[in-house]
C-alpha positions as protocol buffer text, in pm:
chain_id: "A"
residue {
  index: 1
  type: MET
  ca { x: -3559 y: -1008 z: -347 }
}
residue {
  index: 2
  type: LYS
  ca { x: -3269 y: -930 z: -576 }
}
residue {
  index: 3
  type: THR
  ca { x: -2941 y: -1088 z: -471 }
}
residue {
  index: 4
  type: LYS
  ca { x: -2578 y: -1037 z: -556 }
}
residue {
  index: 5
  type: THR
  ca { x: -2320 y: -1313 z: -584 }
}
residue {
  index: 6
  type: LEU
  ca { x: -1994 y: -1231 z: -409 }
}
residue {
  index: 7
  type: TYR
  ca { x: -1667 y: -1422 z: -378 }
}
residue {
  index: 8
  type: ARG
  ca { x: -1399 y: -1436 z: -112 }
}
residue {
  index: 9
  type: PRO
  ca { x: -1053 y: -1589 z: -143 }
}
residue {
  index: 10
  type: VAL
  ca { x: -937 y: -1738 z: 189 }
}
residue {
  index: 11
  type: GLY
  ca { x: -652 y: -1945 z: 329 }
}
residue {
  index: 12
  type: GLU
  ca { x: -670 y: -2252 z: 550 }
}
residue {
  index: 13
  type: LYS
  ca { x: -719 y: -2075 z: 885 }
}
residue {
  index: 14
  type: GLU
  ca { x: -1015 y: -1870 z: 763 }
}
residue {
  index: 15
  type: MET
  ca { x: -1161 y: -2174 z: 585 }
}
residue {
  index: 16
  type: ILE
  ca { x: -1151 y: -2376 z: 908 }
}
residue {
  index: 17
  type: LEU
  ca { x: -1350 y: -2101 z: 1083 }
}
residue {
  index: 18
  type: ILE
  ca { x: -1603 y: -2094 z: 797 }
}
residue {
  index: 19
  type: ILE
  ca { x: -1644 y: -2472 z: 829 }
}
residue {
  index: 20
  type: GLU
  ca { x: -1690 y: -2435 z: 1207 }
}
residue {
  index: 21
  type: SER
  ca { x: -1974 y: -2189 z: 1139 }
}
residue {
  index: 22
  type: ASN
  ca { x: -2144 y: -2459 z: 927 }
}
residue {
  index: 23
  type: PHE
  ca { x: -2062 y: -2255 z: 614 }
}
residue {
  index: 24
  type: LYS
  ca { x: -2283 y: -1971 z: 740 }
}
residue {
  index: 25
  type: LYS
  ca { x: -2043 y: -1686 z: 821 }
}
residue {
  index: 26
  type: PHE
  ca { x: -1701 y: -1535 z: 784 }
}
residue {
  index: 27
  type: PRO
  ca { x: -1487 y: -1499 z: 1097 }
}
residue {
  index: 28
  type: PRO
  ca { x: -1435 y: -1164 z: 1267 }
}
residue {
  index: 29
  type: ARG
  ca { x: -1152 y: -955 z: 1133 }
}
residue {
  index: 30
  type: LEU
  ca { x: -828 y: -938 z: 1327 }
}
residue {
  index: 31
  type: GLU
  ca { x: -746 y: -619 z: 1514 }
}
residue {
  index: 32
  type: TRP
  ca { x: -523 y: -492 z: 1233 }
}
residue {
  index: 33
  type: GLN
  ca { x: -783 y: -567 z: 961 }
}
residue {
  index: 34
  type: PRO
  ca { x: -1028 y: -275 z: 941 }
}
residue {
  index: 35
  type: ILE
  ca { x: -1208 y: -399 z: 628 }
}
residue {
  index: 36
  type: PHE
  ca { x: -1374 y: -719 z: 514 }
}
residue {
  index: 37
  type: TYR
  ca { x: -1351 y: -724 z: 137 }
}
residue {
  index: 38
  type: PRO
  ca { x: -1545 y: -977 z: -66 }
}
residue {
  index: 39
  type: VAL
  ca { x: -1482 y: -944 z: -438 }
}
residue {
  index: 40
  type: LEU
  ca { x: -1731 y: -908 z: -721 }
}
residue {
  index: 41
  type: ASP
  ca { x: -1567 y: -1134 z: -977 }
}
residue {
  index: 42
  type: GLU
  ca { x: -1488 y: -1508 z: -957 }
}
residue {
  index: 43
  type: TYR
  ca { x: -1182 y: -1472 z: -1179 }
}
residue {
  index: 44
  type: TYR
  ca { x: -1037 y: -1204 z: -951 }
}
residue {
  index: 45
  type: ALA
  ca { x: -1105 y: -1422 z: -643 }
}
residue {
  index: 46
  type: SER
  ca { x: -929 y: -1712 z: -817 }
}
residue {
  index: 47
  type: GLU
  ca { x: -636 y: -1489 z: -904 }
}
residue {
  index: 48
  type: ILE
  ca { x: -590 y: -1389 z: -538 }
}
residue {
  index: 49
  type: ALA
  ca { x: -633 y: -1745 z: -409 }
}
residue {
  index: 50
  type: GLU
  ca { x: -386 y: -1887 z: -659 }
}
residue {
  index: 51
  type: LYS
  ca { x: -124 y: -1612 z: -660 }
}
residue {
  index: 52
  type: TRP
  ca { x: -131 y: -1501 z: -295 }
}
residue {
  index: 53
  type: ASN
  ca { x: -288 y: -1764 z: -72 }
}
residue {
  index: 54
  type: THR
  ca { x: -82 y: -2050 z: -217 }
}
residue {
  index: 55
  type: ARG
  ca { x: 236 y: -1861 z: -125 }
}
residue {
  index: 56
  type: ASP
  ca { x: 128 y: -1787 z: 233 }
}
residue {
  index: 57
  type: GLU
  ca { x: 279 y: -2011 z: 499 }
}
residue {
  index: 58
  type: ALA
  ca { x: 23 y: -1893 z: 759 }
}
residue {
  index: 59
  type: GLY
  ca { x: -254 y: -2031 z: 535 }
}
residue {
  index: 60
  type: ASN
  ca { x: -68 y: -2359 z: 478 }
}
residue {
  index: 61
  type: TYR
  ca { x: -22 y: -2267 z: 111 }
}
residue {
  index: 62
  type: LEU
  ca { x: -390 y: -2325 z: 35 }
}
residue {
  index: 63
  type: GLY
  ca { x: -621 y: -2090 z: -153 }
}
residue {
  index: 64
  type: PHE
  ca { x: -998 y: -2140 z: -140 }
}
residue {
  index: 65
  type: VAL
  ca { x: -1239 y: -1948 z: -359 }
}
residue {
  index: 66
  type: THR
  ca { x: -1570 y: -1913 z: -177 }
}
residue {
  index: 67
  type: LYS
  ca { x: -1901 y: -1793 z: -320 }
}
residue {
  index: 68
  type: PHE
  ca { x: -2207 y: -1661 z: -141 }
}
residue {
  index: 69
  type: GLU
  ca { x: -2525 y: -1460 z: -195 }
}
residue {
  index: 70
  type: VAL
  ca { x: -2640 y: -1144 z: -20 }
}
residue {
  index: 71
  type: SER
  ca { x: -2923 y: -904 z: -92 }
}
residue {
  index: 72
  type: GLN
  ca { x: -2856 y: -637 z: -352 }
}
residue {
  index: 73
  type: GLU
  ca { x: -2992 y: -386 z: -101 }
}
residue {
  index: 74
  type: LEU
  ca { x: -2714 y: -473 z: 145 }
}
residue {
  index: 75
  type: VAL
  ca { x: -2445 y: -461 z: -125 }
}
residue {
  index: 76
  type: SER
  ca { x: -2553 y: -109 z: -219 }
}
residue {
  index: 77
  type: LYS
  ca { x: -2475 y: 13 z: 135 }
}
residue {
  index: 78
  type: TYR
  ca { x: -2102 y: -40 z: 92 }
}
residue {
  index: 79
  type: PRO
  ca { x: -1861 y: 125 z: -151 }
}
residue {
  index: 80
  type: THR
  ca { x: -1715 y: -77 z: -432 }
}
residue {
  index: 81
  type: GLN
  ca { x: -1347 y: -11 z: -480 }
}
residue {
  index: 82
  type: ASN
  ca { x: -1142 y: -85 z: -788 }
}
residue {
  index: 83
  type: VAL
  ca { x: -791 y: -185 z: -678 }
}
residue {
  index: 84
  type: GLY
  ca { x: -615 y: -246 z: -1007 }
}
residue {
  index: 85
  type: ALA
  ca { x: -732 y: -415 z: -1325 }
}
residue {
  index: 86
  type: LYS
  ca { x: -1082 y: -362 z: -1465 }
}
residue {
  index: 87
  type: ASN
  ca { x: -1219 y: -670 z: -1284 }
}
residue {
  index: 88
  type: HIS
  ca { x: -1038 y: -604 z: -951 }
}
residue {
  index: 89
  type: ASN
  ca { x: -1347 y: -477 z: -773 }
}
residue {
  index: 90
  type: GLU
  ca { x: -1404 y: -530 z: -403 }
}
residue {
  index: 91
  type: LEU
  ca { x: -1685 y: -445 z: -167 }
}
residue {
  index: 92
  type: TRP
  ca { x: -1539 y: -265 z: 134 }
}
residue {
  index: 93
  type: VAL
  ca { x: -1731 y: -360 z: 449 }
}
residue {
  index: 94
  type: PRO
  ca { x: -1603 y: -206 z: 775 }
}
residue {
  index: 95
  type: SER
  ca { x: -1500 y: -484 z: 1013 }
}
residue {
  index: 96
  type: GLU
  ca { x: -1747 y: -361 z: 1274 }
}
residue {
  index: 97
  type: ASP
  ca { x: -2030 y: -435 z: 1025 }
}
residue {
  index: 98
  type: LEU
  ca { x: -1922 y: -792 z: 954 }
}
residue {
  index: 99
  type: GLU
  ca { x: -2166 y: -952 z: 1198 }
}
residue {
  index: 100
  type: ASN
  ca { x: -2462 y: -779 z: 1030 }
}
residue {
  index: 101
  type: PHE
  ca { x: -2317 y: -866 z: 690 }
}
residue {
  index: 102
  type: ASN
  ca { x: -2290 y: -1232 z: 792 }
}
residue {
  index: 103
  type: ASP
  ca { x: -2652 y: -1229 z: 909 }
}
residue {
  index: 104
  type: ALA
  ca { x: -2752 y: -1120 z: 558 }
}
residue {
  index: 105
  type: ILE
  ca { x: -2584 y: -1412 z: 379 }
}
residue {
  index: 106
  type: LEU
  ca { x: -2852 y: -1617 z: 204 }
}
residue {
  index: 107
  type: GLY
  ca { x: -2788 y: -1990 z: 214 }
}
residue {
  index: 108
  type: ASN
  ca { x: -2441 y: -2134 z: 265 }
}
residue {
  index: 109
  type: ILE
  ca { x: -2094 y: -2018 z: 175 }
}
residue {
  index: 110
  type: GLU
  ca { x: -1978 y: -2252 z: -102 }
}
residue {
  index: 111
  type: VAL
  ca { x: -1626 y: -2361 z: -191 }
}
residue {
  index: 112
  type: LEU
  ca { x: -1581 y: -2331 z: -568 }
}
residue {
  index: 113
  type: ILE
  ca { x: -1211 y: -2393 z: -622 }
}
residue {
  index: 114
  type: ILE
  ca { x: -915 y: -2498 z: -412 }
}
residue {
  index: 115
  type: PHE
  ca { x: -561 y: -2408 z: -512 }
}
residue {
  index: 116
  type: VAL
  ca { x: -282 y: -2610 z: -351 }
}
residue {
  index: 117
  type: GLY
  ca { x: 60 y: -2446 z: -340 }
}
residue {
  index: 118
  type: GLU
  ca { x: 393 y: -2623 z: -389 }
}
residue {
  index: 119
  type: ASN
  ca { x: 479 y: -2603 z: -19 }
}
residue {
  index: 120
  type: PHE
  ca { x: 146 y: -2733 z: 111 }
}
residue {
  index: 121
  type: LYS
  ca { x: 178 y: -2969 z: 404 }
}
residue {
  index: 122
  type: LYS
  ca { x: -101 y: -3212 z: 487 }
}
residue {
  index: 123
  type: SER
  ca { x: -366 y: -3032 z: 685 }
}
residue {
  index: 124
  type: LYS
  ca { x: -416 y: -3120 z: 1049 }
}
residue {
  index: 125
  type: ASN
  ca { x: -787 y: -3056 z: 991 }
}
residue {
  index: 126
  type: ALA
  ca { x: -988 y: -3353 z: 856 }
}
residue {
  index: 127
  type: ASP
  ca { x: -1255 y: -3126 z: 704 }
}
residue {
  index: 128
  type: ILE
  ca { x: -990 y: -2940 z: 503 }
}
residue {
  index: 129
  type: GLU
  ca { x: -839 y: -3268 z: 383 }
}
residue {
  index: 130
  type: ASN
  ca { x: -1187 y: -3388 z: 278 }
}
residue {
  index: 131
  type: LEU
  ca { x: -1250 y: -3064 z: 86 }
}
residue {
  index: 132
  type: ILE
  ca { x: -919 y: -3104 z: -96 }
}
residue {
  index: 133
  type: LYS
  ca { x: -997 y: -3467 z: -187 }
}
residue {
  index: 134
  type: LYS
  ca { x: -1348 y: -3375 z: -310 }
}
residue {
  index: 135
  type: ASN
  ca { x: -1219 y: -3088 z: -521 }
}
residue {
  index: 136
  type: LYS
  ca { x: -931 y: -3248 z: -706 }
}
residue {
  index: 137
  type: PHE
  ca { x: -933 y: -3139 z: -1068 }
}
């Protein structure tokens, strides 16, 4: 089976829910979020995590770059959208399809990089604190 590597930048709240799923799935979208959008490029995911997530108080100023594998067949079912620069490509998955998408993730969701913003306050979640300690550069 051919697979595709995808990336997803997330903040602390979403990362906690990923941890609670045993690194197996992404949490359901909120009512006002009609699309789940993993990205196709690690650099682009890092750019979002560093420039946006680390400035977001709701995410405790943390940006996580996650990586995961899905079948190429599944990826081909969803449109790829370019949203800016040449490498700013996202897969647009309707939020109502996220459960099926999660079921198609092969293996675990991995944390590649953690960006810590200037205003970060110690996490109240021990798993997040452990991830930060393990991923110091």
